[in-house]
Backbone as JSON, one array per atom type, in Angstrom:
{
  "sequence": "MSEAGTLQFTFAFPVRPALGLADFMVTPANAHAADTVLAPARWPDGRLALSGPAGSGKTHLAHALMAKVPAERVDALALHPDAVDALAAAPVVIVEDGDRLARLPAKDAQPAEDGLFHLYNLAASGQTRLLVTGREAPARWSIRTPDLASRLQSLALAEIVIPDDALLSSLIVKLGRDRGLDIEGPASAYLASRTERSFAGVARTVALVDECATLRKRRGVTLALAAAAMKEAGTAENTAEE",
  "N": [[150.56, 138.19, 84.61], [147.38, 139.0, 83.77], [144.08, 139.55, 85.63], [142.16, 138.47, 84.14], [141.99, 136.32, 83.22], [143.67, 133.12, 82.65], [145.89, 131.77, 80.18], [145.61, 128.93, 78.5], [146.79, 126.14, 76.89], [146.27, 123.94, 74.3], [146.76, 120.78, 72.82], [146.62, 119.44, 69.97], [145.44, 116.14, 69.23], [146.18, 113.51, 67.36], [144.83, 112.62, 64.28], [143.35, 109.58, 63.39], [141.8, 108.17, 61.11], [140.42, 104.85, 61.06], [140.31, 102.68, 58.57], [139.34, 99.89, 58.25], [137.93, 97.04, 57.6], [136.81, 95.55, 59.52], [136.28, 97.41, 61.2], [134.46, 99.15, 60.0], [131.06, 99.84, 60.13], [128.0, 98.66, 60.38], [124.43, 98.86, 59.67], [121.21, 99.37, 59.58], [120.87, 101.42, 58.1], [122.93, 101.51, 55.93], [123.68, 98.78, 55.45], [122.44, 97.26, 52.76], [123.93, 98.76, 50.83], [126.57, 98.05, 51.5], [126.76, 95.32, 51.73], [126.26, 95.24, 49.06], [128.53, 96.24, 47.57], [130.78, 95.17, 48.61], [130.38, 92.59, 47.16], [131.49, 92.37, 44.94], [131.51, 90.44, 42.96], [128.87, 90.29, 42.03], [128.12, 92.92, 41.17], [126.02, 94.05, 38.79], [126.44, 93.67, 35.03], [129.03, 94.0, 36.13], [129.56, 96.64, 36.99], [129.36, 99.18, 39.43], [127.18, 101.9, 41.28], [128.1, 103.92, 43.78], [126.44, 106.29, 46.4], [125.98, 108.47, 48.66], [125.74, 110.89, 51.42], [128.65, 113.52, 52.43], [131.0, 112.06, 54.54], [129.87, 109.58, 55.1], [130.99, 107.12, 54.8], [131.8, 106.19, 52.95], [134.38, 106.2, 51.27], [135.66, 104.78, 53.44], [134.24, 102.84, 53.1], [135.21, 101.54, 50.52], [137.84, 101.16, 50.9], [137.59, 99.0, 52.72], [136.7, 97.35, 50.49], [138.77, 96.93, 49.38], [140.62, 95.46, 50.95], [139.42, 93.0, 50.69], [139.44, 92.29, 48.11], [141.97, 92.43, 45.35], [142.62, 96.04, 44.21], [142.6, 98.9, 42.75], [142.4, 102.22, 43.32], [141.17, 105.61, 42.86], [141.12, 109.62, 42.61], [138.48, 111.1, 40.82], [138.98, 113.53, 39.94], [141.65, 113.39, 39.37], [141.98, 111.54, 37.2], [142.95, 110.2, 33.96], [143.01, 109.44, 30.61], [145.51, 108.33, 29.67], [146.28, 107.01, 32.1], [144.71, 104.5, 32.5], [144.24, 102.39, 31.18], [146.96, 101.18, 32.69], [145.21, 100.83, 35.32], [143.02, 99.41, 35.1], [144.18, 96.91, 34.9], [143.83, 95.62, 37.51], [141.71, 93.67, 39.2], [139.68, 95.07, 40.18], [138.46, 98.74, 39.86], [138.17, 101.29, 41.29], [136.7, 104.45, 41.43], [136.47, 107.51, 42.76], [134.42, 109.79, 44.33], [133.17, 110.88, 41.89], [131.27, 112.81, 41.35], [132.15, 115.3, 41.62], [133.38, 116.04, 39.48], [132.16, 118.17, 38.05], [132.66, 120.48, 39.02], [135.04, 121.13, 37.58], [136.67, 123.61, 35.29], [135.42, 123.17, 31.82], [137.92, 122.08, 30.02], [139.47, 120.98, 31.8], [138.23, 118.91, 33.17], [137.26, 117.49, 30.93], [139.4, 115.64, 30.26], [139.47, 114.02, 32.63], [136.76, 112.63, 32.26], [136.99, 111.7, 29.86], [138.79, 109.3, 30.26], [137.5, 108.18, 32.27], [135.36, 107.08, 30.77], [136.36, 105.33, 29.21], [137.34, 103.84, 31.25], [134.73, 102.71, 31.97], [133.75, 101.29, 29.65], [136.1, 99.4, 29.48], [134.92, 97.88, 31.62], [132.49, 97.43, 30.73], [133.12, 95.2, 29.21], [134.17, 93.24, 30.47], [136.97, 93.39, 30.85], [137.76, 94.54, 33.81], [136.49, 95.62, 36.96], [134.3, 97.89, 38.28], [133.69, 100.52, 40.48], [132.25, 103.47, 40.91], [132.0, 106.58, 43.12], [130.36, 109.12, 44.69], [128.49, 111.81, 46.17], [125.87, 112.31, 45.16], [123.49, 110.39, 43.54], [124.47, 109.33, 40.17], [123.02, 109.95, 38.39], [122.07, 112.53, 38.94], [124.96, 113.92, 38.48], [126.2, 116.43, 37.0], [127.68, 115.77, 34.21], [129.74, 116.6, 31.37], [129.94, 115.14, 28.99], [127.89, 113.49, 26.8], [127.62, 110.78, 26.27], [129.06, 109.67, 28.24], [127.58, 110.44, 30.32], [124.74, 109.4, 30.2], [125.71, 106.26, 30.18], [126.51, 106.52, 32.6], [124.02, 106.8, 34.06], [122.8, 104.54, 34.07], [123.77, 102.93, 35.8], [123.74, 100.33, 38.3], [122.59, 100.97, 41.57], [123.98, 101.97, 44.44], [123.0, 102.77, 47.89], [123.74, 104.7, 50.68], [122.15, 106.04, 53.47], [120.31, 108.49, 55.19], [121.66, 108.65, 58.45], [120.66, 106.06, 60.89], [119.24, 105.94, 64.33], [121.23, 104.0, 65.54], [123.61, 103.82, 63.96], [124.08, 106.57, 64.19], [125.0, 106.63, 66.89], [127.16, 104.55, 67.12], [128.83, 105.69, 65.03], [129.85, 107.7, 66.43], [130.86, 106.81, 68.68], [133.17, 105.39, 66.7], [133.88, 107.59, 65.6], [135.13, 109.2, 67.51], [137.07, 107.38, 68.57], [138.97, 107.31, 66.7], [140.12, 109.62, 67.19], [141.53, 109.25, 69.66], [139.51, 108.85, 71.73], [137.56, 107.65, 74.47], [134.45, 106.94, 73.91], [132.1, 107.17, 75.88], [129.5, 104.36, 76.45], [126.42, 105.64, 77.28], [127.2, 108.28, 76.94], [127.88, 108.46, 74.17], [125.04, 107.43, 73.14], [123.7, 109.7, 74.45], [125.35, 111.97, 73.07], [124.24, 111.37, 70.42], [121.53, 111.57, 70.42], [121.14, 114.53, 70.34], [122.65, 115.59, 68.2], [123.2, 116.82, 65.41], [121.5, 115.45, 62.67], [122.97, 114.17, 60.33], [125.6, 113.08, 58.53], [127.84, 114.47, 58.34], [127.49, 116.22, 60.82], [127.58, 114.93, 62.59], [130.1, 114.57, 62.82], [131.28, 117.01, 63.28], [130.39, 117.6, 65.9], [131.54, 115.75, 67.06], [134.16, 116.08, 66.96], [133.64, 118.88, 68.54], [133.46, 117.7, 70.88], [135.91, 116.38, 71.47], [137.63, 118.82, 71.51], [136.81, 119.88, 73.93], [136.91, 118.03, 75.86], [139.85, 117.58, 75.44], [140.8, 120.2, 76.67], [139.86, 119.9, 79.05], [142.04, 117.68, 79.79], [141.31, 115.08, 79.25], [140.82, 111.65, 78.06], [138.83, 110.05, 78.11], [135.25, 110.26, 77.86], [132.71, 110.92, 79.54], [129.36, 110.61, 80.53], [128.89, 113.33, 81.68], [130.82, 114.83, 81.09], [130.3, 114.72, 77.99], [127.79, 116.12, 78.43], [128.44, 118.45, 79.35], [129.98, 119.81, 77.11], [127.86, 119.44, 74.98], [126.54, 121.79, 76.03], [128.36, 123.92, 76.16], [128.8, 124.46, 73.7], [126.12, 125.46, 73.38], [123.93, 123.81, 72.33], [122.74, 122.37, 74.61], [121.4, 121.2, 77.53], [123.21, 121.34, 80.23], [122.63, 118.37, 82.12], [123.92, 116.69, 83.63], [126.55, 115.32, 86.08], [129.55, 115.63, 87.35]],
  "CA": [[149.12, 137.73, 84.05], [146.08, 139.63, 84.13], [143.07, 139.19, 86.52], [141.16, 138.63, 83.31], [142.12, 134.91, 83.07], [145.03, 132.36, 82.25], [146.24, 131.38, 79.33], [145.23, 127.93, 78.43], [147.52, 125.72, 76.12], [145.7, 122.77, 74.15], [147.57, 120.36, 72.32], [145.73, 118.3, 69.18], [145.73, 115.0, 69.39], [146.32, 113.35, 65.9], [143.18, 111.64, 64.01], [143.71, 108.86, 62.75], [140.82, 106.99, 60.82], [140.74, 103.41, 60.99], [139.49, 102.74, 57.18], [139.62, 98.49, 57.97], [136.56, 96.11, 57.2], [136.07, 95.74, 60.72], [136.28, 99.23, 61.63], [132.98, 99.56, 59.09], [129.98, 100.14, 61.44], [127.24, 98.18, 59.16], [123.25, 99.03, 60.39], [120.07, 99.43, 58.67], [121.27, 102.88, 57.1], [124.09, 101.28, 55.03], [123.82, 97.6, 55.2], [122.4, 97.15, 51.63], [125.34, 99.14, 50.53], [128.07, 97.43, 52.3], [126.75, 94.28, 51.12], [126.46, 95.25, 47.72], [129.85, 96.84, 47.37], [131.66, 94.09, 48.83], [130.34, 91.59, 46.63], [131.73, 92.83, 43.22], [131.38, 89.36, 41.35], [127.44, 90.33, 41.96], [127.74, 93.83, 40.64], [125.42, 93.97, 37.25], [127.57, 94.08, 34.11], [130.57, 94.57, 36.55], [129.58, 98.03, 37.26], [127.91, 99.64, 40.23], [127.67, 103.42, 41.51], [127.8, 104.49, 45.34], [126.06, 107.33, 46.61], [125.68, 109.04, 49.91], [126.35, 112.09, 52.15], [129.63, 113.16, 53.02], [131.39, 111.2, 55.85], [128.88, 108.47, 54.99], [131.53, 106.09, 55.14], [131.96, 106.07, 51.11], [135.91, 105.91, 51.29], [135.85, 103.46, 54.2], [133.88, 100.94, 52.72], [135.74, 101.71, 49.3], [138.82, 100.49, 51.46], [137.03, 97.97, 52.73], [136.49, 96.54, 49.56], [139.99, 96.69, 48.92], [141.13, 94.25, 51.67], [138.79, 91.92, 50.13], [139.9, 91.97, 46.77], [142.17, 93.45, 44.32], [141.86, 96.74, 43.52], [143.17, 100.0, 42.44], [141.32, 103.49, 43.69], [141.65, 106.5, 42.35], [140.15, 110.21, 42.97], [137.81, 111.19, 39.65], [139.76, 114.57, 39.73], [143.44, 112.64, 39.12], [141.92, 110.35, 36.3], [143.36, 110.59, 33.01], [143.1, 108.35, 29.94], [146.97, 107.72, 29.99], [146.84, 106.11, 32.88], [143.38, 103.98, 32.56], [144.99, 100.58, 31.29], [147.47, 100.21, 33.84], [144.06, 100.8, 36.51], [142.28, 98.12, 34.68], [145.05, 95.78, 35.39], [143.66, 95.21, 38.4], [140.33, 93.48, 39.25], [138.35, 96.5, 40.83], [139.36, 99.85, 39.84], [137.35, 102.23, 42.45], [136.61, 106.0, 41.02], [135.61, 108.18, 44.04], [134.07, 111.65, 44.0], [132.95, 111.41, 40.18], [130.35, 114.08, 41.07], [132.98, 116.54, 41.98], [133.74, 116.74, 37.97], [131.34, 119.34, 37.55], [133.35, 121.75, 39.71], [136.46, 121.49, 36.81], [136.46, 124.45, 34.11], [135.38, 121.77, 31.03], [138.99, 121.85, 29.64], [139.88, 119.85, 32.83], [137.13, 118.01, 33.47], [137.37, 116.62, 29.91], [140.33, 114.39, 30.6], [138.95, 112.83, 33.53], [135.84, 112.12, 31.47], [137.43, 110.65, 29.11], [139.13, 108.25, 31.21], [136.36, 107.47, 33.01], [134.77, 106.72, 29.98], [137.21, 104.4, 28.94], [137.1, 103.02, 32.14], [133.15, 102.27, 31.91], [133.67, 100.39, 28.13], [136.56, 98.23, 29.66], [134.33, 97.2, 32.56], [131.74, 96.66, 30.08], [133.74, 94.29, 28.34], [134.75, 92.18, 31.32], [138.51, 93.4, 31.92], [137.86, 94.78, 35.16], [134.52, 95.94, 37.68], [133.96, 99.6, 38.08], [132.91, 101.44, 41.32], [132.17, 104.91, 40.88], [131.29, 106.98, 43.9], [129.59, 110.75, 44.74], [127.37, 112.36, 47.32], [124.62, 111.65, 44.9], [123.37, 109.27, 42.25], [124.99, 109.59, 38.93], [121.59, 110.76, 37.34], [122.31, 113.97, 39.21], [125.77, 114.57, 38.29], [126.8, 117.56, 35.9], [128.69, 115.46, 32.95], [129.7, 117.22, 29.96], [130.18, 113.99, 27.65], [126.87, 112.92, 26.89], [127.42, 109.46, 25.95], [129.09, 109.15, 29.34], [126.06, 110.67, 31.21], [123.81, 108.33, 29.58], [125.74, 105.24, 30.53], [126.58, 106.38, 34.11], [122.84, 106.84, 34.74], [122.11, 103.54, 33.76], [124.93, 102.13, 36.82], [122.95, 99.81, 39.41], [122.84, 101.89, 42.79], [124.17, 101.23, 46.19], [123.0, 104.33, 48.28], [123.84, 105.14, 51.72], [120.84, 106.69, 53.43], [120.55, 109.43, 56.6], [121.69, 107.43, 59.65], [119.45, 106.0, 62.2], [119.99, 105.88, 65.85], [121.82, 102.63, 65.66], [124.41, 104.33, 62.93], [124.74, 107.7, 65.04], [125.89, 106.3, 68.11], [128.44, 103.62, 66.41], [129.7, 106.33, 64.26], [130.11, 108.87, 67.27], [132.33, 105.89, 69.12], [133.91, 105.06, 65.87], [135.31, 108.83, 64.95], [136.12, 109.22, 68.7], [138.52, 106.48, 68.61], [140.21, 107.65, 65.48], [140.49, 110.84, 67.87], [142.2, 108.57, 70.62], [138.9, 109.24, 72.85], [136.96, 106.81, 74.84], [133.35, 107.82, 74.68], [131.06, 105.8, 76.68], [127.7, 103.92, 75.59], [125.78, 106.47, 77.75], [127.6, 109.55, 76.51], [127.34, 108.07, 73.01], [123.54, 107.98, 73.09], [123.41, 111.26, 74.9], [125.4, 113.04, 71.9], [123.47, 110.76, 69.24], [119.79, 111.99, 70.63], [121.28, 115.98, 70.29], [123.53, 115.86, 67.24], [122.55, 117.22, 63.92], [121.08, 113.99, 62.08], [124.03, 113.96, 59.27], [127.08, 112.01, 59.08], [128.86, 115.98, 58.47], [126.85, 116.8, 61.58], [128.06, 113.8, 64.13], [131.97, 114.81, 62.93], [131.25, 118.21, 64.25], [129.93, 116.62, 67.28], [132.67, 114.33, 67.97], [135.5, 117.47, 66.82], [133.49, 119.76, 69.82], [133.7, 116.98, 72.87], [137.36, 116.44, 71.31], [138.11, 120.06, 72.04], [136.34, 120.01, 75.1], [138.17, 116.88, 76.2], [141.9, 118.17, 75.52], [140.83, 121.02, 77.57], [139.82, 118.94, 80.59], [143.18, 116.66, 80.06], [140.76, 113.79, 79.35], [140.34, 110.81, 76.58], [138.01, 109.19, 78.19], [134.1, 110.5, 77.68], [131.51, 110.38, 80.41], [127.97, 111.56, 79.98], [129.11, 114.66, 82.1], [131.84, 115.7, 79.88], [129.5, 115.21, 76.96], [126.71, 117.17, 78.34], [129.38, 119.57, 79.14], [130.43, 119.71, 75.73], [127.06, 120.02, 74.07], [126.71, 122.9, 76.86], [129.3, 124.98, 75.82], [128.14, 124.54, 72.04], [125.03, 126.08, 73.51], [122.78, 122.98, 72.02], [122.0, 121.29, 75.23], [121.61, 121.77, 78.98], [124.1, 120.36, 81.53], [121.92, 117.42, 83.0], [124.41, 115.61, 84.34], [127.38, 115.74, 87.22], [130.61, 114.82, 86.91]],
  "C": [[148.46, 138.4, 84.65], [145.33, 138.76, 85.22], [142.01, 138.52, 85.48], [140.83, 136.89, 82.92], [143.4, 134.58, 82.63], [144.72, 131.82, 81.22], [146.38, 129.8, 79.31], [146.07, 127.44, 76.98], [147.0, 124.35, 75.82], [146.45, 122.14, 73.09], [146.42, 119.31, 71.29], [145.93, 116.97, 68.82], [145.56, 114.5, 67.77], [144.63, 112.43, 65.38], [143.55, 110.65, 63.14], [142.54, 107.64, 61.95], [140.79, 105.55, 60.42], [139.6, 103.11, 59.84], [139.35, 100.58, 57.07], [138.07, 97.72, 57.88], [136.27, 95.97, 58.55], [135.84, 96.7, 61.54], [134.77, 99.23, 60.88], [131.87, 99.18, 59.74], [128.62, 99.86, 60.68], [125.57, 98.25, 60.35], [122.78, 99.21, 58.96], [119.97, 100.4, 57.46], [122.17, 102.34, 56.13], [124.01, 99.83, 54.75], [123.56, 96.81, 53.84], [123.79, 97.44, 51.13], [126.31, 98.38, 50.41], [128.02, 96.23, 51.47], [126.73, 94.14, 49.35], [127.8, 95.68, 47.34], [130.76, 95.97, 47.6], [131.5, 92.75, 48.31], [130.59, 91.59, 45.38], [131.46, 91.94, 42.21], [129.68, 89.3, 41.45], [127.26, 91.79, 41.47], [127.2, 93.7, 38.89], [126.31, 94.82, 36.41], [128.61, 94.39, 34.67], [130.53, 95.73, 36.66], [128.84, 98.37, 38.34], [128.68, 101.34, 40.68], [127.54, 103.62, 43.12], [127.46, 105.5, 45.93], [126.11, 107.39, 48.36], [126.92, 110.19, 50.37], [128.07, 112.09, 52.5], [129.58, 112.9, 54.58], [130.52, 110.44, 55.85], [129.46, 107.35, 55.47], [131.91, 105.77, 53.31], [133.26, 105.22, 50.48], [136.18, 104.95, 52.21], [134.96, 102.13, 53.47], [134.55, 100.7, 50.94], [137.4, 101.11, 50.09], [138.6, 98.81, 52.12], [137.04, 96.76, 51.85], [137.68, 96.07, 49.16], [140.78, 95.65, 49.64], [140.53, 93.21, 51.88], [139.42, 91.17, 48.61], [140.78, 93.1, 46.18], [142.0, 94.64, 44.1], [142.38, 98.0, 43.43], [141.98, 101.34, 42.54], [142.07, 104.95, 43.3], [140.68, 107.92, 42.45], [139.68, 110.96, 41.25], [138.62, 112.64, 39.08], [141.04, 114.18, 39.08], [143.08, 111.71, 37.96], [142.17, 110.81, 35.03], [143.39, 109.53, 32.04], [144.34, 107.5, 29.86], [146.91, 106.6, 30.99], [145.32, 104.94, 33.36], [143.63, 102.18, 32.37], [145.72, 99.93, 32.22], [146.29, 100.19, 35.02], [143.38, 99.65, 35.93], [142.85, 96.66, 34.78], [144.51, 94.76, 36.62], [142.01, 94.73, 38.42], [139.14, 94.28, 39.59], [138.75, 97.78, 40.29], [137.51, 100.82, 40.54], [137.62, 103.98, 41.86], [135.87, 106.86, 42.11], [135.66, 109.76, 43.62], [133.73, 112.05, 42.91], [132.27, 112.57, 40.21], [131.11, 115.35, 40.81], [133.62, 117.09, 40.3], [133.08, 117.84, 37.43], [131.94, 120.68, 38.12], [134.7, 122.09, 38.92], [135.81, 122.77, 35.96], [136.45, 122.61, 32.79], [136.75, 121.29, 30.29], [139.97, 121.11, 30.66], [139.22, 118.78, 32.83], [137.17, 116.93, 32.18], [138.56, 115.28, 29.74], [139.96, 113.31, 31.46], [137.62, 111.73, 33.02], [135.78, 111.19, 30.53], [137.96, 109.14, 29.41], [138.37, 107.33, 31.95], [135.46, 106.6, 31.94], [134.83, 105.28, 29.54], [137.1, 103.59, 29.79], [135.95, 102.0, 32.06], [133.37, 101.27, 30.59], [134.8, 99.12, 28.67], [136.03, 97.39, 30.79], [133.43, 96.56, 31.74], [132.1, 95.36, 29.33], [134.18, 93.34, 28.87], [135.97, 92.52, 31.97], [138.5, 93.64, 33.25], [136.39, 95.13, 35.87], [135.17, 97.04, 38.17], [133.31, 99.88, 39.18], [133.22, 102.92, 41.11], [131.42, 105.52, 42.43], [131.15, 108.5, 44.23], [128.4, 110.96, 45.76], [126.26, 112.16, 46.64], [124.49, 110.84, 43.88], [123.92, 110.01, 41.01], [124.36, 110.24, 38.01], [121.53, 112.04, 37.48], [123.7, 114.99, 39.05], [125.97, 115.25, 37.0], [127.95, 116.91, 34.74], [128.49, 115.68, 31.95], [129.72, 116.45, 28.54], [128.88, 113.22, 27.83], [126.35, 111.63, 26.72], [127.96, 108.75, 27.38], [128.02, 109.33, 30.51], [125.55, 109.74, 31.18], [124.3, 106.78, 30.11], [126.17, 105.02, 32.22], [125.33, 106.25, 35.16], [122.05, 105.47, 34.51], [122.66, 102.29, 34.93], [123.77, 101.36, 37.81], [123.67, 100.66, 40.43], [123.01, 101.42, 44.25], [124.06, 102.46, 46.99], [123.01, 104.02, 50.02], [123.06, 105.96, 52.33], [121.27, 107.38, 54.92], [120.74, 108.49, 57.52], [120.87, 107.72, 60.45], [120.34, 106.18, 63.23], [121.2, 105.18, 66.25], [123.41, 103.38, 65.01], [125.27, 105.43, 63.82], [125.72, 107.29, 65.82], [127.17, 105.27, 67.82], [129.43, 104.61, 65.87], [130.31, 107.44, 65.43], [131.24, 107.86, 68.25], [133.22, 105.92, 68.14], [135.1, 106.18, 65.72], [136.16, 109.26, 66.38], [137.3, 108.63, 68.78], [139.29, 106.69, 67.6], [140.47, 109.34, 66.2], [141.64, 110.2, 69.08], [140.96, 109.02, 71.69], [137.9, 108.09, 72.74], [135.62, 107.2, 74.99], [132.37, 106.47, 75.04], [129.72, 105.47, 75.88], [126.64, 105.16, 76.04], [125.85, 108.03, 77.01], [127.38, 109.35, 74.74], [126.08, 108.25, 72.74], [123.02, 109.2, 73.78], [123.36, 112.0, 73.73], [124.47, 112.24, 70.31], [121.78, 111.37, 69.38], [120.28, 114.1, 70.45], [122.11, 116.32, 69.1], [122.53, 116.21, 66.09], [122.57, 116.21, 63.19], [121.79, 114.05, 60.83], [125.04, 113.39, 59.87], [128.16, 113.35, 59.23], [128.63, 116.57, 60.46], [127.66, 116.24, 62.91], [129.83, 114.35, 63.88], [131.98, 116.09, 63.72], [131.25, 118.33, 65.47], [130.96, 116.34, 68.21], [134.19, 115.48, 68.12], [134.96, 118.25, 68.26], [134.11, 118.79, 70.93], [135.71, 116.95, 72.24], [138.25, 117.7, 72.41], [138.01, 119.86, 73.8], [137.18, 119.08, 76.09], [139.64, 117.38, 76.71], [141.41, 119.24, 76.44], [140.72, 120.86, 79.12], [141.06, 117.62, 80.76], [142.87, 115.36, 79.9], [140.75, 113.02, 78.39], [139.52, 109.96, 76.95], [136.29, 110.22, 78.71], [132.93, 110.05, 78.66], [130.19, 111.06, 80.15], [128.32, 113.33, 80.44], [129.9, 115.11, 81.36], [131.16, 115.65, 78.35], [128.24, 116.07, 76.99], [127.49, 118.42, 78.75], [129.74, 120.43, 77.91], [129.29, 120.62, 75.27], [126.57, 121.32, 74.76], [126.89, 123.86, 76.21], [129.02, 125.29, 74.71], [126.99, 125.36, 72.3], [123.82, 125.41, 72.93], [122.28, 122.33, 73.3], [122.38, 121.95, 76.5], [122.35, 120.62, 79.71], [123.16, 119.77, 82.63], [122.65, 116.79, 83.54], [125.87, 116.38, 85.22], [128.33, 115.14, 86.83], [131.23, 114.05, 88.34]]
}
């Protein structure tokens, strides 16, 4: 071994997202969206759109809904007309990431758009209820089928907004728990005050803390460890002592 240093081996702990209803953190940033999504009987005409940034909890909220009512969930990119009738046999159908249809070539997007159009019409007839999700509201999706685009734009919208301080702290604790980390209250508040104010930013911060904790063979995250992680990232001063 050279004097330049010693080799360190780290082992990644599995990330197991908790997607249960009890694990969904409700704050003013997402309370209206959660209340609306979890009450499908009140969706206008049996249809609803849910929008929110990446990592904001749309999939978690979809799973929470599935814990309350029988529902089928499908990725918009995997939707096909041949599967629609079977999906619509459930009281609720959830189509996730509808905004991603714009990424497909027209020939590949068309079957998915046809399937979504059929689902919309079945929901309009009362056969099922339909929830579609995306990072932006459907009015901003690049849908190639004009009739489908106009119908999606008419959907009632539940929106998850930029996280407030309470949600940031709660999300840090929750994402840490998914990684087997116990992030203490002072540590979560410290991280919340220094992380990028976005859901993706929080996820990156927790991943950074996880790496730092793994190197130190710790799963409990104190204020000192949180400060050390942020200092190593070059985003904060190490103001706490171990």
